[in-house]
C-alpha positions in Angstrom: -24.0 -31.1 -7.1 -21.2 -31.5 -9.5 -19.1 -28.7 -9.9 -19.0 -29.4 -13.8 -23.0 -27.8 -13.5 -21.9 -24.5 -12.0 -21.3 -21.5 -14.1 -18.9 -19.5 -11.7 -20.6 -16.5 -12.7 -23.4 -17.2 -10.8 -20.9 -16.8 -7.8 -20.2 -13.8 -8.8 -24.1 -13.0 -8.4 -24.5 -14.7 -5.0 -21.2 -12.3 -3.6 -23.0 -9.1 -5.0 -26.8 -9.7 -3.9 -24.9 -10.8 -0.4 -23.0 -7.4 0.0 -26.4 -5.2 -1.5 -28.9 -7.2 -0.1 -31.0 -5.2 -3.2 -30.9 -6.8 -7.2 -30.8 -3.3 -8.1 -28.0 -2.2 -6.5 -26.5 -6.1 -7.3 -26.7 -5.6 -10.5 -25.2 -2.3 -11.0 -22.7 -3.3 -9.5 -21.6 -5.7 -12.1 -23.0 -3.8 -14.9 -26.1 -6.1 -15.2 -29.9 -5.4 -15.3 -32.3 -6.7 -12.1 -33.5 -8.9 -14.8 -30.3 -11.0 -15.2 -29.5 -11.3 -12.0 -33.0 -12.5 -11.1 -32.0 -15.2 -13.7 -28.6 -16.3 -12.5 -30.0 -16.5 -9.1 -32.2 -18.5 -9.9 -30.3 -20.9 -11.5 -28.6 -21.2 -8.2 -30.9 -21.5 -6.2 -31.8 -24.3 -9.1 -28.0 -25.9 -8.5 -27.9 -25.4 -5.0 -31.4 -26.3 -3.6 -32.1 -23.3 -1.5 -33.6 -20.3 -2.0 -30.7 -18.5 -0.5 -32.3 -14.8 -0.5 -36.2 -13.9 0.7 -37.2 -10.9 -0.6 -38.6 -8.8 2.3 -39.1 -5.4 3.8 -35.6 -4.7 4.5 -34.2 -6.5 1.2 -33.1 -10.0 0.5 -32.2 -11.4 3.3 -29.9 -14.4 3.5 -31.0 -17.7 3.9 -29.3 -20.0 6.8 -27.8 -21.8 3.7 -26.8 -18.5 2.4 -25.2 -17.3 5.5 -23.3 -20.7 5.8 -21.8 -20.9 2.1 -21.2 -17.1 2.4 -17.7 -17.0 3.7 -16.1 -19.9 2.1 -17.5 -18.7 -1.3 -16.8 -15.3 -0.9 -12.9 -15.9 0.2 -12.6 -18.4 -3.1 -13.6 -15.9 -5.1 -11.1 -13.5 -3.8 -8.7 -16.0 -4.0 -9.4 -17.1 -7.7 -9.1 -13.2 -8.9 -6.2 -12.5 -7.3 -4.6 -16.3 -8.5 -5.5 -15.5 -12.0 -5.2 -11.5 -12.2 -8.7 -11.5 -13.5 -9.0 -7.7 -12.0 -5.6 -6.5 -12.0 -5.9 -3.7 -9.7 -5.2 -0.2 -11.1 -6.1 2.8 -8.9 -6.4 5.2 -11.7 -8.7 3.3 -13.4 -10.3 1.5 -10.6 -14.3 1.2 -9.5 -13.8 -0.6 -6.7 -15.9 0.0 -3.8 -14.5 -0.6 -0.1 -16.6 -1.1 2.9 -14.3 0.7 6.1 -15.7 0.5 9.5 -14.3 3.4 11.4 -16.4 6.0 14.1 -17.2 9.9 13.5 -14.0 10.8 14.8 -11.6 8.7 12.8 -14.0 9.0 10.1 -13.2 12.9 10.3 -9.6 12.7 11.3 -8.3 9.9 8.8 -11.1 9.2 6.1 -11.9 13.0 5.4 -8.3 13.8 3.8 -7.9 10.5 2.4 -11.5 10.8 0.0 -9.7 14.1 -0.8 -6.8 12.0 -2.0 -8.6 9.8 -3.5 -9.8 12.4 -6.1 -6.7 12.9 -7.7 -5.4 9.4 -7.7 -8.4 7.4 -7.8 -11.5 9.1 -8.8 -13.8 6.2 -9.9 -12.3 4.6 -6.4 -16.0 4.7 -3.9 -15.8 4.5 0.0 -18.5 3.2 2.4 -18.1 4.1 5.6 -19.7 1.6 8.2 -20.3 2.1 12.1 -17.2 0.6 13.9 -19.2 1.0 17.3 -22.2 -2.0 15.7 -22.2 -5.1 17.7 -21.6 -7.2 15.1 -18.2 -5.9 13.9 -15.9 -8.8 14.2 -19.2 -10.7 12.1 -19.2 -8.1 9.6 -15.3 -8.7 9.4 -15.2 -12.6 8.7 -18.7 -12.3 6.4 -16.5 -10.3 4.2 -19.0 -7.3 4.7 -16.4 -4.9 5.6 -13.0 -4.8 4.0 -11.0 -2.9 7.0 -11.6 -1.4 10.1 -10.4 1.6 12.0 -10.2 1.8 15.6 -8.5 1.3 19.3 -8.6 -2.5 19.7 -6.9 -4.0 23.0 -7.0 -7.7 20.9 -6.9 -9.1 17.9 -7.5 -13.1 17.2 -5.2 -15.0 14.5 -7.8 -15.3 11.6 -7.7 -11.2 11.5 -4.3 -9.1 10.8 -3.3 -5.8 12.1 -1.5 -2.6 11.3 -0.8 -0.1 13.6 -1.9 3.2 12.1 -0.8 6.5 14.8 -0.6 6.7 18.4 -2.1 9.3 20.9 -2.6 11.2 23.5 -5.1 13.0 25.0 -6.4 16.3 25.4 -9.3 18.9 27.1 -11.5 20.8 25.3 -13.3 23.8 26.6 -15.1 26.7 25.4 -13.1 29.8 24.7 -13.4 32.1 27.7 -13.9 29.3 30.1 -13.5 30.2 33.3 -9.8 27.9 33.6 -8.8 29.5 30.0 -6.7 32.1 31.1 -4.2 29.3 33.2 -2.9 26.5 33.3 -5.6 23.5 33.9 -5.5 21.8 37.4 -6.7 18.7 38.8 -9.0 20.9 40.8 -10.8 22.0 37.4 -10.7 18.2 36.9 -13.4 17.8 39.8 -14.8 21.1 39.7 -16.5 21.5 36.3 -18.7 19.1 35.1 -17.6 17.0 32.1 -18.8 15.8 28.9 -17.1 12.1 27.8 -17.9 9.5 24.7 -18.6 6.2 25.0 -19.9 4.0 21.9 -21.2 1.1 24.4 -21.9 0.3 28.3 -22.0 -3.1 30.2 -25.3 -3.2 28.4 -23.3 -4.1 25.3 -21.1 -6.4 27.1 -18.3 -3.4 27.7 -15.4 -4.5 30.8 -12.8 -2.1 31.5 -13.7 -0.1 28.2 -14.0 -2.8 25.5 -15.8 -4.3 24.1 -14.8 -8.0 23.1 -16.5 -10.0 20.2 -15.8 -13.2 18.7 -12.2 -12.6 19.8 -12.2 -8.8 18.8 -12.0 -6.1 21.8 -12.4 -2.8 20.8 -12.5 0.2 22.8 -15.7 1.6 24.1 -14.7 4.9 26.3 -12.9 7.5 24.1 -10.6 8.5 27.6 -8.5 7.2 29.8 -11.2 6.8 32.8 -8.8 5.1 35.3 -5.7 7.5 34.9 -8.4 10.8 35.8 -10.1 8.8 38.1 -6.6 7.6 39.9 -5.6 11.4 40.1 -8.6 12.7 41.3 -8.9 9.8 43.9 -5.1 11.2 45.3 -6.5 15.0 45.9 -9.5 13.1 47.6 -11.6 14.4 44.8 -13.9 12.6 41.9 -14.6 13.6 38.1 -18.0 14.8 37.6 -19.6 13.3 34.5 -22.7 15.2 33.4 -22.9 14.5 29.4 -22.1 10.9 27.9 -22.1 11.1 24.6 -21.8 8.3 21.5 -21.0 10.5 18.6 -17.9 13.1 19.2 -18.9 15.1 16.9 -21.4 16.6 19.1 -19.0 18.1 22.0 -18.9 21.6 20.2 -22.7 22.0 20.9 -22.6 20.7 24.3 -19.6 22.6 25.1 -21.1 26.2 23.9 -22.7 28.3 26.5 -21.2 25.9 29.6 -18.7 26.0 31.9 -18.3 21.8 31.1 -14.9 20.1 30.0 -14.3 17.6 27.4 -12.2 14.6 27.5 -10.5 13.9 23.8 -8.1 11.9 21.7 -5.4 14.4 20.7 -6.3 14.4 16.5 -9.8 15.0 17.8 -9.4 17.7 20.2 -7.1 19.4 17.1 -9.8 18.6 14.5 -12.4 20.3 16.6 -10.9 23.8 17.4 -10.1 24.7 13.7 -12.7 27.1 12.9 -14.5 26.6 16.1 -15.1 28.7 19.4 -13.3 25.8 21.2 -10.2 25.3 23.2 -7.5 22.7 23.6 -5.2 22.5 26.9 -3.4 19.1 28.1 -4.4 17.6 30.5 -3.0 17.6 34.4 -2.4 14.4 35.2 -0.6 11.4 33.0 -2.8 9.9 30.7 -2.5 6.9 28.7 -1.4 6.6 25.0 -3.8 4.7 22.4 -3.0 3.2 19.4 -5.0 3.2 16.2 -5.0 0.3 14.3 -6.5 -1.1 11.1 -8.0 -4.7 11.1 -8.7 -6.6 8.5 -9.3 -10.2 7.7 -6.3 -12.7 6.8 -8.2 -13.9 3.1 -7.8 -10.1 1.9 -3.6 -10.1 3.0 -2.6 -11.1 -0.9 -5.3 -9.0 -2.6 -3.5 -5.8 -4.5 -6.5 -3.9 -4.3 -6.6 -4.2 -0.1 -2.8 -3.9 0.1 -3.4 -0.2 -1.6 -5.8 0.9 0.0 -4.3 -0.2 3.9 -0.9 2.1 2.4 -3.4 5.0 1.3 -5.1 4.8 5.2 -1.5 4.3 7.1 -0.3 7.4 4.7 -3.5 9.7 6.0 -3.5 8.5 9.4 0.8 9.0 9.5 -0.4 12.8 8.5 -2.6 12.9 10.9 -0.2 12.1 13.9 2.6 14.5 12.4 -0.3 17.5 12.8 -0.7 16.8 16.6 2.8 18.4 16.7 
């Protein structure tokens, strides 16, 4: 196929359909009718000699050829836009759509205040939050379907960039009126009272040592320092009693209500959950580790002005959350 026959606008259609998996949504993104998108896709299919997308009950599913083409084509589009300045980024005027991967804890602590700030500085910018717990997170970043992933990563491959956002320790949550609420928590309390813990992936998802490794990206699966707790209790010849393990941290308040359970959570989550709730926050009675939250993105976006702006906004919001920990 000769590049001379190629209308580069067809690549923008491919990009939109690949991202949205829906012709109507792709058309809205490009300000085109569904008919125009279908026509453009037909021209591209003829040039490439492949169906590219198959219509199914779940939307437009890319063929193997489309999946193989997508990373390089989408990377090329971003580079062309950056080089030519086709889409100069002005936050106040932009209608850019950013896809961020984050768990419910970080959505509450970082994304929510970020969204409120964007109402003032970039009212047209759209945020789409995907779960960072999905097993194909690294693949989604590679394919360009996720612009930024926020979380705790033990290992980041060379093809990805990362930036430290904030550091935090752990806290213990309990209901008001809990038997241990009027005194300092002890290790005996941690063994006596059942625990609510958060785990977004176990051994069945490939988690080892509290982290899931996929395509060179190792991300946290357990939201507490299990080793520190177990070692501290072992020294006292005690053992923790984990009664409930949940994948969603925002379920913790309901689980603690009317029970004597304790919950070990990241410090920033504890600060968020005790606001306007019937919960108390306490320091762990043992030395737990400090976790570092980072943003991770693909190197192809490092010169994208819009992406750089988003990263700076996320970092600013995370810094404010870290300062609130006191």
